[in-house]
C-alpha positions as CSV (number, residue, x, y, z in Angstrom):
1,X,-53.8,-132.9,88.3
2,X,-56.1,-130.0,89.3
3,X,-59.8,-130.3,88.6
4,X,-62.1,-127.8,86.8
5,X,-63.7,-127.1,90.2
6,X,-60.4,-126.2,91.8
7,X,-59.4,-123.9,89.0
8,X,-62.9,-122.2,89.2
9,X,-62.5,-121.7,93.0
10,X,-59.0,-120.1,92.8
11,X,-59.7,-118.0,89.7
12,X,-63.0,-116.7,91.0
13,X,-65.1,-117.8,88.0
14,X,-67.8,-120.4,87.6
15,X,-66.9,-124.0,86.8
16,X,-69.0,-123.6,83.6
17,X,-66.9,-120.7,82.4
18,X,-63.7,-122.5,83.2
19,X,-64.8,-125.7,81.5
20,X,-66.0,-124.0,78.3
21,X,-62.8,-122.1,78.0
22,X,-60.4,-125.0,78.6
23,X,-62.4,-127.3,76.4
24,X,-62.3,-124.9,73.5
25,X,-66.0,-124.4,73.1
26,X,-66.2,-122.5,69.7
27,X,-69.4,-120.7,70.7
28,X,-67.9,-119.3,73.9
29,X,-66.2,-115.9,74.2
30,X,-64.8,-114.2,77.3
31,X,-62.9,-111.0,78.1
32,X,-59.1,-111.1,77.7
33,X,-58.6,-110.6,81.4
34,X,-60.9,-113.5,82.2
35,X,-59.1,-115.8,79.8
36,X,-55.6,-114.8,81.1
37,X,-56.6,-115.3,84.7
38,X,-58.0,-118.8,84.1
39,X,-55.0,-119.8,82.1
40,X,-52.6,-118.5,84.8
41,X,-54.4,-120.4,87.5
42,X,-54.5,-123.6,85.4
43,X,-50.8,-123.4,84.7
44,X,-50.0,-122.8,88.4
45,X,-52.1,-125.8,89.5
46,X,-50.5,-128.1,86.9
47,X,-53.6,-128.5,84.7
48,X,-52.6,-129.5,81.2
49,X,-54.1,-126.9,78.9
50,X,-54.4,-127.9,75.2
51,X,-51.9,-125.8,73.1
52,X,-54.7,-124.5,70.9
53,X,-56.0,-122.7,74.1
54,X,-52.7,-121.6,75.6
55,X,-49.8,-120.5,73.5
56,X,-49.2,-119.4,69.8
57,X,-51.4,-122.2,68.6
58,X,-54.3,-119.7,68.6
59,X,-52.2,-117.6,66.2
60,X,-52.5,-119.2,62.8
61,X,-51.2,-118.1,59.4
62,X,-53.1,-118.4,56.2
63,X,-51.3,-118.9,52.9
64,X,-53.9,-117.2,50.6
65,X,-52.9,-117.7,47.0
66,X,-55.5,-116.5,44.5
67,X,-54.1,-116.9,41.0
68,X,-54.9,-115.0,37.8
69,X,-57.7,-112.6,37.0
70,X,-60.5,-115.0,36.5
71,X,-63.3,-113.5,38.6
72,X,-65.6,-116.6,38.8
73,X,-62.8,-119.0,39.6
74,X,-61.5,-116.6,42.4
75,X,-65.1,-116.3,43.7
76,X,-65.0,-119.9,44.9
77,X,-61.8,-119.2,46.9
78,X,-63.1,-115.9,48.2
79,X,-66.1,-117.7,49.5
80,X,-63.7,-120.3,51.1
81,X,-61.7,-117.5,52.6
82,X,-64.8,-115.9,54.1
83,X,-65.9,-119.2,55.6
84,X,-62.4,-119.6,57.1
85,X,-62.6,-116.2,58.7
86,X,-66.1,-116.8,60.1
87,X,-65.2,-120.2,61.6
88,X,-61.9,-118.9,63.1
89,X,-63.7,-116.1,64.8
90,X,-66.2,-118.6,66.4
91,X,-63.2,-120.5,67.7
92,X,-61.3,-117.5,69.0
93,X,-58.4,-118.1,66.6
94,X,-56.4,-115.2,65.2
95,X,-55.5,-115.4,61.5
96,X,-52.7,-113.5,59.6
97,X,-52.8,-113.7,55.8
98,X,-49.8,-114.2,53.5
99,X,-49.7,-114.3,49.8
100,X,-46.3,-115.9,49.3
101,X,-44.2,-118.5,51.1
102,X,-41.0,-116.4,51.7
103,X,-42.8,-113.8,53.8
104,X,-44.5,-116.6,55.8
105,X,-41.2,-118.3,56.4
106,X,-39.7,-115.0,57.8
107,X,-42.5,-114.9,60.5
108,X,-43.0,-118.6,61.0
109,X,-42.1,-118.5,64.8
110,X,-45.2,-116.4,65.4
111,X,-47.6,-119.1,64.5
112,X,-48.6,-122.6,65.7
113,X,-49.3,-123.6,62.1
114,X,-50.9,-122.5,58.8
115,X,-53.8,-123.2,56.5
116,X,-53.5,-122.8,52.8
117,X,-56.2,-121.9,50.3
118,X,-56.3,-120.8,46.7
119,X,-55.2,-122.3,43.4
120,X,-51.8,-120.5,43.1
121,X,-48.9,-122.8,42.3
122,X,-46.0,-123.0,44.7
123,X,-42.5,-124.1,44.0
124,X,-41.8,-127.4,45.7
125,X,-38.5,-126.0,47.0
126,X,-40.4,-123.3,48.8
127,X,-42.8,-125.8,50.3
128,X,-39.9,-127.9,51.7
129,X,-38.4,-124.7,53.2
130,X,-41.7,-123.9,54.8
131,X,-42.0,-127.3,56.3
132,X,-38.6,-127.0,58.0
133,X,-39.8,-123.9,60.0
134,X,-43.5,-124.5,60.2
135,X,-44.3,-128.2,59.8
136,X,-47.9,-128.0,60.9
137,X,-49.9,-127.1,57.9
138,X,-53.2,-128.1,56.2
139,X,-54.1,-127.4,52.6
140,X,-57.8,-126.9,51.7
141,X,-59.0,-128.1,48.3
142,X,-55.7,-128.5,46.6
143,X,-52.5,-130.0,48.1
144,X,-49.3,-129.6,46.1
145,X,-47.2,-131.3,48.7
146,X,-49.0,-134.3,50.2
147,X,-45.8,-135.8,51.5
148,X,-45.2,-132.6,53.6
149,X,-48.6,-131.3,54.7
150,X,-52.0,-132.5,55.6
151,X,-55.1,-131.7,53.5
152,X,-58.9,-131.6,53.4
153,X,-60.3,-131.9,49.9
154,X,-63.6,-132.4,48.2
155,X,-63.9,-136.0,47.0
156,X,-63.8,-135.2,43.3
157,X,-63.2,-138.7,42.1
158,X,-66.3,-139.9,43.9
159,X,-68.2,-136.9,42.6
160,X,-67.4,-137.8,39.0
161,X,-68.6,-141.4,39.6
162,X,-71.8,-140.0,41.2
163,X,-72.3,-137.8,38.1
164,X,-71.9,-140.8,35.8
165,X,-74.3,-142.9,38.0
166,X,-76.9,-140.1,37.8
167,X,-76.6,-139.9,34.0
168,X,-76.8,-143.6,33.6
169,X,-79.9,-143.8,35.9
170,X,-81.5,-141.3,33.5
171,X,-80.9,-143.7,30.6
172,X,-77.8,-142.0,29.2
173,X,-74.9,-144.1,27.9
174,X,-72.9,-141.6,25.8
175,X,-71.4,-139.2,28.4
176,X,-68.7,-136.7,27.5
177,X,-66.3,-134.5,29.6
178,X,-65.2,-130.9,29.3
179,X,-62.5,-129.5,31.6
180,X,-59.2,-127.7,32.0
181,X,-55.6,-128.9,32.4
182,X,-52.6,-128.2,34.7
183,X,-52.1,-129.5,38.2
184,X,-49.1,-130.1,40.4
185,X,-48.7,-132.9,42.9
186,X,-45.4,-132.8,44.8
187,X,-42.5,-132.5,42.3
188,X,-44.7,-133.8,39.5
189,X,-46.6,-131.7,37.0
190,X,-49.1,-133.4,34.7
191,X,-51.8,-132.1,32.3
192,X,-54.7,-134.2,33.5
193,X,-57.1,-132.9,36.1
194,X,-58.2,-135.4,38.8
195,X,-61.8,-135.1,37.6
196,X,-60.8,-136.1,34.1
197,X,-58.6,-139.0,35.4
198,X,-61.6,-140.3,37.4
199,X,-63.8,-139.9,34.3
200,X,-61.5,-142.0,32.1
201,X,-61.2,-144.6,34.8
202,X,-64.9,-145.0,35.5
203,X,-66.2,-144.8,32.0
204,X,-63.9,-147.8,31.1
205,X,-64.9,-149.7,34.2
206,X,-68.6,-149.1,33.7
207,X,-68.5,-150.1,30.0
208,X,-69.6,-146.6,28.8
209,X,-68.8,-145.3,25.4
210,X,-65.6,-143.2,25.7
211,X,-65.9,-139.5,25.1
212,X,-66.2,-137.1,23.5
213,X,-63.8,-135.3,25.7
214,X,-62.5,-131.7,25.5
215,X,-59.8,-131.0,28.1
216,X,-57.6,-128.0,27.5
217,X,-56.6,-124.6,28.9
218,X,-57.2,-122.9,32.2
219,X,-60.2,-122.7,34.5
220,X,-62.0,-119.7,33.0
221,X,-65.2,-118.7,31.3
222,X,-63.2,-117.7,28.2
223,X,-61.7,-121.2,28.0
224,X,-65.1,-122.8,28.6
225,X,-66.4,-120.7,25.7
226,X,-63.6,-121.8,23.4
227,X,-64.1,-125.5,24.4
228,X,-67.8,-125.2,23.8
229,X,-67.2,-123.8,20.3
230,X,-64.9,-126.7,19.6
231,X,-67.6,-129.1,20.6
232,X,-70.0,-127.4,18.2
233,X,-67.5,-127.3,15.3
234,X,-66.6,-131.0,15.8
235,X,-69.9,-132.5,16.6
236,X,-72.7,-130.2,15.5
237,X,-76.1,-130.7,17.0
238,X,-76.6,-134.2,15.7
239,X,-73.3,-135.6,17.1
240,X,-73.7,-134.4,20.7
241,X,-73.5,-137.0,23.5
242,X,-76.4,-137.5,25.9
243,X,-74.6,-135.5,28.6
244,X,-71.5,-133.6,29.3
245,X,-69.8,-133.5,32.7
246,X,-68.0,-130.2,33.2
247,X,-65.1,-130.0,35.6
248,X,-66.3,-126.7,37.2
249,X,-69.2,-124.2,37.0
250,X,-66.8,-121.7,35.6
251,X,-66.1,-123.9,32.5
252,X,-69.8,-124.7,32.3
253,X,-70.8,-121.0,32.0
254,X,-68.6,-120.6,28.9
255,X,-69.9,-123.9,27.4
256,X,-73.5,-122.7,27.8
257,X,-72.6,-119.5,26.0
258,X,-71.2,-121.4,23.1
259,X,-74.2,-123.6,22.9
260,X,-76.6,-120.6,22.9
261,X,-74.6,-119.1,20.0
262,X,-75.1,-122.4,18.0
263,X,-78.8,-122.8,18.9
264,X,-78.1,-125.8,21.0
265,X,-80.8,-126.1,23.7
266,X,-79.8,-127.6,27.1
267,X,-81.1,-130.1,28.3
268,X,-83.1,-130.9,25.2
269,X,-80.1,-131.4,22.9
270,X,-77.5,-132.3,25.6
271,X,-77.6,-132.3,29.4
272,X,-74.8,-130.7,31.5
273,X,-73.8,-131.8,35.0
274,X,-71.2,-129.5,36.7
275,X,-69.2,-129.3,39.9
276,X,-68.8,-126.6,42.6
277,X,-72.3,-125.1,43.0
278,X,-71.0,-121.5,42.8
279,X,-73.5,-118.7,43.1
280,X,-73.5,-118.1,39.3
281,X,-74.9,-121.7,38.8
282,X,-78.3,-120.4,39.8
283,X,-78.4,-117.7,37.2
284,X,-77.2,-119.3,34.0
285,X,-79.7,-120.3,31.3
286,X,-80.7,-122.9,32.1
287,X,-79.6,-123.0,35.8
288,X,-76.8,-125.5,36.3
289,X,-77.3,-128.9,37.9
290,X,-74.1,-129.2,39.9
291,X,-72.4,-130.9,42.8
292,X,-72.2,-128.7,45.8
293,X,-68.9,-128.6,47.8
294,X,-69.5,-128.1,51.5
295,X,-67.0,-125.3,52.3
296,X,-68.0,-125.3,56.0
297,X,-67.1,-128.9,56.2
298,X,-63.8,-128.3,54.4
299,X,-62.8,-125.4,56.7
300,X,-64.1,-127.0,59.9
301,X,-62.2,-130.2,59.4
302,X,-59.1,-128.3,58.3
303,X,-59.0,-126.3,61.5
304,X,-59.7,-129.4,63.6
305,X,-56.9,-131.3,61.9
306,X,-54.4,-128.5,62.3
307,X,-55.2,-127.9,66.0
308,X,-54.9,-131.6,66.6
309,X,-51.5,-131.7,65.0
310,X,-50.4,-128.7,67.1
311,X,-51.7,-130.2,70.3
312,X,-49.7,-133.4,69.6
313,X,-46.5,-131.4,69.7
314,X,-44.9,-134.1,67.5
315,X,-43.9,-133.7,63.9
316,X,-45.6,-136.7,62.2
317,X,-43.9,-138.7,59.5
318,X,-47.3,-139.7,58.1
319,X,-49.7,-137.1,56.8
320,X,-53.5,-137.2,56.7
321,X,-55.7,-136.4,53.7
322,X,-59.4,-136.2,54.3
323,X,-62.0,-136.3,51.5
324,X,-65.3,-134.6,52.0
325,X,-68.3,-135.8,49.9
326,X,-70.4,-133.6,47.6
327,X,-74.1,-133.4,47.0
328,X,-76.0,-133.0,43.7
329,X,-78.1,-129.8,43.5
330,X,-80.7,-130.3,40.7
331,X,-81.6,-127.4,38.5
332,X,-82.4,-127.1,34.8
333,X,-79.3,-128.4,32.9
334,X,-79.8,-132.0,33.9
335,X,-82.9,-133.7,35.3
336,X,-82.2,-136.9,37.3
337,X,-84.3,-140.0,37.1
338,X,-87.0,-140.4,39.7
339,X,-86.1,-142.4,42.8
340,X,-88.0,-145.4,41.6
341,X,-86.1,-145.4,38.3
342,X,-82.8,-145.0,40.1
343,X,-83.5,-148.1,42.2
344,X,-84.4,-150.2,39.2
345,X,-81.8,-152.8,38.0
346,X,-79.2,-151.3,35.6
347,X,-79.3,-152.2,32.0
348,X,-76.4,-154.5,30.9
349,X,-73.6,-152.8,29.0
350,X,-73.8,-153.0,25.2
């Protein structure tokens, strides 16, 4: 097989330029004419060029399915979309956005694969039809068809365990949960969010007092407000737990509003630990302590996973699902224990 040096000599460009282009350096850009010349010489000399560099693998589709009118919920996915756009530009990838599967199927032969973002629900029959014409796909954050496509997701189950650990380290034993319902996994629909499932599992295993839990409705500020009002009506100020874990910052915003209405002071009367670290989390009163989801890690790993699948040129029977860890961002709604307290032996369960 030809070497980088031979390709450089015959194309008229430096070995550094040829190497950076053929190795897919995401920080390297060249003129279209330069790129085409190097690829032509490489092909003529029998150099194996990765498909992400040569061919329609650099043309990717994006299934962008924002759902509903909830501004704060969609803000998370808009940030994810912007991160995807910026990262693809750095890697010289061309993206075309689709809002529904049928239109993507019609144009599937133009793309090496697709990336899906957004909370919109897709019919499983449509996903199977998409897999038949465009089998290389990666879902970011939510994967409705794990037996058909790969995914990169935040590790929400571990995040909930980390939240429980943080609350216990601060001396809290009565820890509640507030969240939404409605998820789809393959052909199955079920009312329990993954975060709530993890909460139920870990509170039982850790010997914590169960509940109180309020899980209902969509991910929206209005639903968070309604759930918060139910908490107030059911528990009052004296019956509140030590801490609530909220499934998302969007829900937490509504819960905080309900608590303000009732004169409940956070974190004096009850602490709140949330998930997502959206921009709004800095500006609530008090600012939310929340687990940050690294969107650059989600996007970067999704692109790498998709390009690797395309390069393999083989439709895999086994699909990969990567979990990305989260990080606690401390603000005013929950104050963690000091490092020395966190390292102290845990108190036995009652």
